[in-house]
Phi, psi and omega in degrees: 000228175051053171295339181289333183234348177100349179284151181229316182071018181300128179082359181258113183294348182274351183247187185298152174289138178233128177254116180244135180257108182251030187292340181262060183247138179241133175265110185266013179284339181280153178300134185207130179270109183273003181273347182285149183288149176246132175263098185285353178291339182266359178277113184258098178262152176296156184303324184292340178294335182265000178290146177303148181302322181297321180293320178294321179296315180297317179298319180295316179298318180297320180295316179297314182292324178296317177297316179299318182294326176295316179293324178296320178297322176295318177299318182295318178294321179296317179294319179297322178295333177271349186068029181259144179257125182244133178236131180263111181264123184230146179190173168283163178300137174088005181284342176109024179301310185293320178297318177296320178295316179303313180296319180296317180296316181293325182277327186248352188298337178280343181258331184230146171280119183241134175229155186223134167260120183258122178251122175212157176293319180214169177073162176248016189299315182292321177297322177297321178296319181294318179295322178295331178284343175116013180241155174286145182214146172238126178270130174243113177264126187266357180065239180280351181285151186249017182196160169276156173230175187294329179292317175299317180298323181298314179296319180293323178299315182295326179288319179288321180050059185296136181284171180301137178082003183279163178248120183249121174259135173249106178271104185287167177298140181295106186184132181260015182246278190294326179304334179293336184277340192249108173290132179254354185101011182289160176277332179201156177250138177237122175261129180250120174245172178220160182287352175275358176257173180290143180287351178263012181307318180299329179283329179282329182234064188295326182297321179295309184288333178291333183274355188273142168277325182222139171247118176265125174258105187267165175068034180292347175294344180266000183305322179295347187248357182230156177270091183217127181257108183298321180296320178294320178297315180298319179296320179295318180298319183280343174293321180269340181213086186300337184266356188291145173269144180240130185227101176283138178200173172228114178292341180275308182276337182096354180298130177082355183292334179298321177293322178299317181291325176293321178298317178297318180300324179290336181277330187286000000 
């Protein structure tokens, strides 16, 4: 899928299923006289072959998203039956999702059962970091795909088998576009930005910020060293999502983490 960003995952079992119709394929290795006339009036193509490309793309996207949403609803019901709270963490690469998770696990892990689904295109590095911090983790590598989907989440959920009352974090692939389109069955979405990024990010990626329950502004310990206006960022976030909560913090220094932990406690 992902006509919006260009990823396809074709042939990769770790990504979305893709159905391609190649019935109108010609093998030109055989001797063939291309000078003879063709009467195209006798070529009977199905009506959908004459549909505009944009219409076919939209139809394909709708079918993929409809399937994903059905699986997400099943994941949500499965989590509710377990009494587990799931949060989908999304950001651009380098915003500090994994560092925030490590700090959260170390600070809250003795009080709460925490599990993590780690999404990356390749490597197990983030899952290894999460396990070293003290939480169970399942790594999901998406290959050429740029986001997790509900089917990937379903397999990871069954493997983790989170107990009642647990807190499940889903660390999505670093990307501010496609993850916003795919419901995984989470209870809430958290977008993590950082002061090392542009303060106009919410305006550039409105679908992502519009889908968030909470926006975490990370790395505020670097504010004295970067040109970043927190008020402008907050105004941009609320322009696209008037109801969103904004939480500035530093996963490194610990500033603002008390508010983050209170927010998590309210979700559990």
